[in-house]
N, C-alpha and C positions, 0 to 999 in steps of 0.2 A: 666502458659504460656507453649505453645508447643515449645520445644527447637529444635535446629538443630539435636540433637541426636535421635529425634523421627521420623525421616524420612530419607530415603536414596535417593541419586541422581543417576539416570541411564538414558541412552539414551531411547527415546520413540521407540515404534514399531507401525506398522500399526494397530495392535489390540487395541492400546490405543486411536485411533483417536476419537471415539465417546465420551469417557470420557474427553478428552482434550477439545473438542468442548463444552461439558457441563460445564466444568470449566470456559472457556472464557465467556460463556453466564451468568453464576452465577456472575462473576465479573462485567459484564455490568449491570445486574439487581441491584446489590448492590449500584451502582452509580445513580440509577434512570433511566437507559436507557432501551430501548426495546432490548431484546436479538437478535443479528443479525448474529452471526457466524454460519456457516453450515459446515457439513462434506465436501461438495463439495468445499467450499472455502479453507478449510485447506488442502485438497488434492492438490489443485492448488499451494498453498504456498509451499508444500513439494516437488514439481517437481524439484526445483533448490537447494534442501537442502539434504545434507548427514546426515541422522538422527543419525548415530553413531558418527559423527564428530561435528555437529553444532546445536544439540538440546539436551534438558534435561528435565526430569520430576522428581518431588519430590514425593516420594511414601511412605505412612505410612506402618508399619508392617502388617496392615490388608489388604494392597493392594490398598488403595484409593489414587488417584492422587490429591495432594493438591497444586501443583505448576507446571508450565511449562515455559520453556524459549527456544528461538532459536536465531540464529545469522545470520545476513546478512553482509558479510565481503567484503569490496571494497579495496582490495590490501593493507590493514592495514593503508590506509589513513583515512578511515572512517569505523567504525564497528558499525552496529545497533544491539542493544540488545532488544529483545521483551520478557517481563516477565509478568506472570500472577500468582498471589497467591490467594488461596481460601480465601474469606472473613471470618471474625470471629477471634476467639482466635488464636494468633500466626501469623496473616497475615503479620504484619510488619517484623517479623523475617524471614518468608519465602521469602518475597519480597527482603529483604536485601541480603539473601543468593543467590538468583538468580542474583542479580546485581553483587555480588562478583564473581559468576561463570563466568559471561560475562567478567569481568576484568581479571580473571585468564586465560580465554580462549585466550585473546589477549596476555597476558604476556608469556604464554607457547608456542605460535605458531608464534609470530612475528619474522621474520628473524633477526638474530643477527646483520647483517650488515646494517639493515634499521634504520638509526639514527633519522629520522624525527618522531615527535610525532604522535600517533594514536588518533583520536577523537572517543570516545565511545558515541553513541547517544542512548537515551531512550525516548520513547514517552509515556506520561501519560495524562489521562483525567484531565482537569483543576479542575474538581470537586473532584479528589482524593487527598485531601490536605495532608493526612498522608504520602502518597508516595512522594509527592513533597517535604515535609519537610525532609524526609529521604534522598532524593537525594541531596538536598542542604547541609545537614550535611555531606554527603560523598564527597563533593567537586564538585558537578555538578552545572552547570549554565544554567538557563532558557534563551534560545537564540531565540526561534521562537514559533509562534502559528500556528497550522494547523486546518482547518475546515473539518468536514464531512458535505456535503450539500446534500439536498434531493429535488427532484422535483416531484410533483404529477401531473400525466397526467389525467385530468378530462374531457377533450374533445379532439377531433381530433387535433393533433398538426398542426400549420400552415406550409404550404409548404415552403421550404427554398428558399431564394432569393440569388442565386449564383452570386458572382462577375463575371464580363464579362470575357468570355474565360475559365472559370473553369468548369470542369466536375468531377464527382466522380464515383468510382466503388469499389466493394468489393475486398478485398485482395485475390490474387491467390497464394497459397503456391507454392514455387519454382520459379514461374515466377516473383513475386513481392518482393522477399526477399531483394534485394538491395534497392528498392524504400522504403520499410518499414524502413530499417535501416537509410537511408539518411533522409527521411521525419521525422522520430521520433527523431533521434539524433540531427539534426540541429535545430529542433523546440525547444528542451529542453536545448540547450547550454546556454541559458540566466538564467536558474533557479538557485536559490541560492544554493550553496554548493553541486552541483550535479557533481560527478565524471564522466568522460567519460565512456560510456558503449561499448559493442561489439555487432556485428550482432548476434552472438550466443545467447547472453542474450535476445535480442529482440525476437528471435525465440523460446525461451523456452516455452511460453504458448501453442505452437502447440503440445506439448507432452501430454497435458491434454486430457482425453478421451472424454470430452464434448466440446472441442474446436470447435468454429463455425466461419469459415473464412468469412461468409456472414455478420457478425457483426463487421468486421474490415473494415473501410472505408478509402480509399486513394483518396485525391483530386489531380487532375492534371491540368497543364496549357496546354490548347489545342494548343497554338502557339509554345511552346517549348518542350512539352512532359515531362516537369519536374514535379516531385512530389512536392506538396506544403505544405504537413503536414500529420497528421494522426488523426484519431478518432477511437479508439479501444474500443469496448464495449463487454460485456458479459452478460449472464443471469444466475442468481443464484436464489435459492429459496427465494421468497419474493420480487423480483424485478430485475431491470436491473442495470448495473453498467457501468459508463464511466471510463475505466481503464486508458486511456491516451488520451489527446486531445492537439494538438499542431499545430502551423502554422509557417512555415519558414519565416525568416525576410522579404524577398522581397514581400510576399503576405499578410502581416499584415495590419491592419487598413483599410480593405476593406469589413469587414463583413463575412469573410470566417469562423472564429471560430463559430459564431452564426449559420451560415448556416449548418455547420457540425453537431452541436448539434440538430438542428431542423430535419435534415435528419435522425439522429440516433433516435430521438423521434418518428418520423413517422414509422420507421421500428419496433421499440419496441412496439408501439401502435398496429401495425398490428398483432403482435404476442401475444397480450393480456396483455402486461406489462403496469401497471398503476403507478408504482413508480420507480424512477431512482435516484441513488446516486453516489457521487464521493468524492474524497479527494483533498484538495488544500492547498497550502501555503497561509496563510492569508496575508502575505506581498509580494506576488508574484510580481516580477518586471515587468511582462507583464500585470498586472491588471486582472488576471484570475478571482478572486472572483466577480469583477464587471460584467464581461461577463456572468458568471454563474447566477448572480442575474437577469440580463436582460432576460436570457433564462427561468427563473422561479424557480431557485434553492433558497433554504433558508438554513441558517446555522442550523444544528441539534445538532452537538457536537463540542466541542473545545478540542484540544490536545496541550499540551505544550511539546516542544522538549528540553530536557536537554542534555548538552554536558560536557564531561570531557576529558582533554588531558592526555594521559599516555605515 
């Protein structure tokens, strides 16, 4: 078995990006999935990440990367740990070490005067039974299921049927920053276990070299001028992605969510995109998976969310 002493942990660098993406895709293939990670998507993930502070690679003496982990920390109320260990001999040990690294990260950085527990969250494919057993043995509890859903655009999408008095326009950086924050933050306030965010965090995707504001759609109420929600999309190699979709409470149950999806489909279709995907909480309190199914999405993958309080 490959032991912990046969690789070292170090922060990643941009030069590691291609090898890390290859590692993530090997992990997907080992579970029977089609490889989906790209350098472009990893680069977007790294926009809000201090590589020296919140990421790690496991490297063999020969220089091969056999593990990768990173952290998304929300004020130590919730800390998400993402871990990828190369399949094959020693995989369980590498994965366990990355999980321990995440726990150590919290233990060494959490302010001493913060007395409330921190929830460490890990997301694993439900097909990855070895990792699930390891997490349960380490004291983690399976608390939630999440879906990756995919829609195939095989013909021209139907025109959206907008609720009366609603119009939509693309995001204008600078001019629409407050509307983006209000429309997104209030739309997502009902989501399970979601800590409050900040306007700065909502605007972080603008730093990406390939950010396209014409794929961020904001619906407005023509009578009041208020923003009603958000539909934020992007294009990555292989297809389009609905990164965020939400409707504020006063404008729900009027068909606005479906209309926003159809509007996005139309624009993506016009640009030659024929596959669209998104991620969603399977137990969403707003019934999001049902909306996505009506729009033509189907469940492609399932992930289990495991949580441990420390």
